[in-house]
C-alpha positions, 0 to 999 in steps of 0.5 A: 480548483473546483471541488466536487462536494456540494455546498449543502453536503453534511458528512455522516461522521467524522474524518481525518487527514494528515498535515503537511507543511507544504504541497511539495513537502513529500512522503516516503515509504517503501515496501520490502519484500522476503518471498518464500516457500512455506516451511522455509526457514527466513528468520535470519533474514528477516532480523537483518531487514529489520535491523537495518531499519531500526537502526536509522534515525530518520525511518520513523515508522516500521510495521511488517506483515505476511502475505501468501500470494496466489503463487502460494509463496509467503511473503514477509512484507515490511512497511518502512517510512523516511523522513526525507527522499534523501534519507530513503536514497542514502538507506537504500545505497547503504542497503541495496537489494543485492546486499541481502542476496540469498546464499546458493543453498537459499535459492527459493528465497526470493527479495523485492522492494516497491518505494515511493516518494510522493509529494503531498499535492499528489496524496491524500489520506483518510482516518476514521479516528484522529488518533491513528498511528499506522503509516505516514500518521505517526509522524504527523499531525491530523486535523479533521478533513470535510471532504469524505464520505461522498463519490469524488471525495478522494479527487477532492483530497488531492490537490493536483487530481482536481478538475480531472487532474492526473490522468493515467499514462499506462496504456499497455498492461498486457501480461508477460512473464518476467522471472527475476531469477538470480538477477535484479530486474529494476524499473521506475514505475510509470508517472501517474500510477496509484499507489493505495495502502487501506488497514483495519484495525479491530481488536481493541474494539468493545466486544460488540463491536468487534463481533460485528466487524469480524462477521458482517464487514470482514467477509465483505471486504475480503470479497472485495480483495478476492475480486481485484486480485482475480481481475487485474485487467478488467479492474486496472488493479495491477497488484493487491497484496492484504497482509497479516500485520505482526509488527509492532507487537501493539499495532493499532491495525491488524491487516493492511491491503496494499494495491497498485492501480493503473491510474486514479480513475481506475481506482475510482471506477472500482470505488463508485461503480463495482458492486463490491466495493458499494457492498464494503460502503454498505457494510461500513455504514450499517456499522457506523449507524449501529454503534454511533457515535462511538465507533472505534474500528481503525480504518482508513487509507493513504492514497499516492499518485506517482510523479515522474521518477516517484516510484521505483520497483526492484525484484530478485529471484522472485516468480513471474506473478510478484508485484508488478512484474507481470505487467511492468517488468518489461520496463527494465532496461537491463538486469543484473546478475547478481547470485553465483552459481558456485 
């Protein structure tokens, strides 16, 4: 395998990655969403989902936040991580999406799950601090990783992506209206699609660094998120949600961006070439230069490249702009009627 990193390259700052026992050891996570019109009371449903997660000993990380989507619906999103794929499949069998079917008087409430089980050889992590506690970092030791802060470093950190590996397989993403309505629409996410989670944590920072981040870097980052949200076909970013994290109360990060990409190459193209991401890189570089060596803002990402059968999307009573429904909803071979009219 050939690394892109030049032999004489010197990293301008330190970065860290999660350690795995082997390349075949898997990371398992799921996003669980409750979708509703603003003002709808879904507290009981939120409590039900949180309890189901907290009661399972194999769930080692639970984070939750809120996202207002492009259709004006609120999405309460739970981010949960399991010890193993078997543990997740057992939990899902015990708590299928249809077990939380809205009552007839709650038809405006939708439910969705997007899950991932990806081996270490197809993923990578990057943390700005060795003390990262968000996402899978909570359950794993971290090591300093020299493959960062240059174009191509993401591919260097993903074992199977070296030498141009993991090419995209999805070529047709023509949008089509797929309403899940009272039916469960479920499908496998195609092989080699890519998912990224990028968090931002700054409230714990010293005053000067926190003010700098909020005033100079956060608006630049939001501009990049807005561009991706508005241009899915041009970028290959088929779904993006930026959530405000509120659980746990002492969460290390305050926001998290959750995005599905058509392929790793599509993510790379935006990261390497587009002005919105180049502006983000420049903005962070200015922050790091100004506050080095004591940069305390929490940044980083988890990147997953889906293996065959390694990701699934499920939607119930959701509008047609939810997640991957507009672009991949047609992959659902069958739908099931789950909500009674009586």
